[in-house]
Structure formats: C-alpha cells, structure tokens
C-alpha positions, -999 to 999 in steps of 0.1 A, spaced: -201 -201 568 -180 -172 582 -171 -193 616 -159 -223 593 -136 -198 574 -123 -181 604 -117 -213 622 -98 -224 591 -78 -195 589 -72 -200 625 -61 -237 622 -40 -224 589 -20 -199 611 -12 -222 638 3 -248 613 25 -218 598 38 -209 633 46 -246 640 63 -252 605 88 -224 612 93 -235 648 101 -268 632 124 -252 607 139 -231 632 148 -264 658 160 -281 627 186 -254 618 197 -253 653 210 -288 653 230 -283 620 267 -279 626 276 -243 625 302 -242 591 312 -205 597 312 -178 571 338 -185 545 333 -225 546 339 -241 515 334 -278 511 366 -296 504 349 -328 489 361 -333 450 336 -360 437 337 -378 405 312 -366 381 300 -395 360 279 -375 333 313 -370 315 326 -388 287 358 -404 302 381 -408 274 364 -383 251 385 -362 228 369 -326 216 364 -329 176 366 -290 176 386 -269 202 381 -234 207 414 -211 202 412 -197 233 413 -231 247 436 -250 223 466 -246 244 447 -272 270 443 -299 240 481 -299 233 493 -304 271 515 -335 275 512 -336 312 476 -330 332 456 -300 326 424 -287 336 393 -274 319 370 -256 347 335 -255 337 315 -223 356 282 -209 349 270 -175 353 240 -188 369 255 -207 398 265 -193 433 291 -219 440 308 -207 407 310 -175 416 331 -183 449 353 -207 427 357 -178 403 368 -156 433 392 -185 443 406 -189 410 415 -153 404 434 -154 441 448 -188 440 457 -202 409 480 -170 392 502 -176 423 519 -211 415 495 -233 400 512 -265 391 482 -276 367 475 -255 335 443 -243 336 415 -228 311 381 -220 319 345 -222 299 321 -202 312 287 -216 303 260 -188 300 230 -174 287 241 -150 261 280 -138 254 275 -104 272 266 -121 302 295 -143 299 321 -117 293 308 -97 323 315 -125 343 349 -128 332 353 -93 339 340 -92 373 362 -122 386 395 -111 368 395 -141 348 408 -126 316 445 -140 325 434 -178 322 424 -190 292 387 -184 288 361 -195 261 325 -182 268 305 -211 260 267 -198 253 242 -220 267 271 -247 273 271 -260 241 305 -270 236 316 -287 268 280 -306 268 285 -316 231 324 -327 233 326 -339 268 290 -345 283 298 -319 311 265 -301 321 273 -298 356 292 -266 371 316 -260 390 332 -291 373 369 -296 367 377 -317 336 410 -332 338 427 -337 304 461 -354 293 470 -347 253 434 -333 250 417 -365 262 391 -365 293 412 -386 321 389 -377 349 362 -351 358 351 -336 391 322 -315 407 341 -292 436 340 -261 456 375 -256 466 400 -251 439 428 -261 461 412 -293 467 404 -301 429 444 -290 423 453 -315 453 433 -341 433 448 -334 399 482 -336 416 473 -368 433 459 -387 403 489 -376 382 514 -390 404 493 -424 404 501 -427 366 468 -412 361 444 -440 380 416 -427 395 417 -414 433 391 -413 460 391 -377 469 357 -376 483 
C-alpha cells in the first residue's frame, strides 16, 4: 500500500512539473505586450438596450440627460482591475480637453467603497453617481459590464461599448457623431 502511494505521489509530482513547463512554453510564445499596454479595441456591448431612456436620473448625472450632442456615461466597478486603469486614464486625460461631456457611474458593493474609489482616483471633478450594486445602470439601461461607455443623445442610449482605453472610446464616440449617430466599426 505504501509503495502504491509513493508511486502515485511521484507520478503526480511529475505531472505538475510537466504542467508548469507547458505553461512556461505557452507564455514564451505569447507576444510581449509591454508594461502599460492598453487594448485599443472598442467593442459594441449588446446587453445594453439601445434606444433606452432612463425613467429616473440621479441628480449627479442629470446634466447628461439634457445634452443635445453626444454625451458619455462611463460605467466603472470597484471590483474591476481594468476599471482602476480606466479611472486613472480619466483623471489624466479627460479634464484636459475632452470633446464629449462625460459622467461616471461607479458600481460598488456599498457606498463607502464607491466613494473611496472616486476619491482615490480623483474623479470628483466629473459628475459621478455611486451606484450601489449597479442597480441604477442595470435597471435603466441593461448595463452589467464594466468598464463600459454608454453614448447618450438627449438622454437616450445611442450606442454602448466595452473598452479599456479612454482615448479610443472618445474617438469612437466622435467618429459615430460625425457619421450622424450611425454605428461605427471600431474593433
């Protein structure tokens, strides 16, 4: 019995070593993306209801509902690593000449976590709504993915994107605006 157990442990150890070697080989074959790489892709988000109009707007975001031209509602989550990077990009990029009025909905487990996220990333200069459990964006627009950007025209969702690069999202919004709101292939 002990001999059988010893052989089983030896085979298991060899399998684990082989597995790690295979993972190392796979990693070596992947392209080197480099530190600070951001996926420039902006992909449509099909779960969001295009044409939806919120029945209720939080006072913090009401100005987005009244924009004649394109406005953007960025949906971030406190539990999302990419959202951390997007929040940092927004703090650095958008206040310095964004062409698209932008607001933020921070989905979080509780208000304190959302407020801490806003404070940590310096997002208070934007219209920000702390959306506990993501209830508001989910109920009003069907948005359950972050980071996402909802393009609004007069408070109606015109397009919705999943993104990781703020500049790419802004470019997609401006491009769709220049095409009279028609859908743009940005992936």
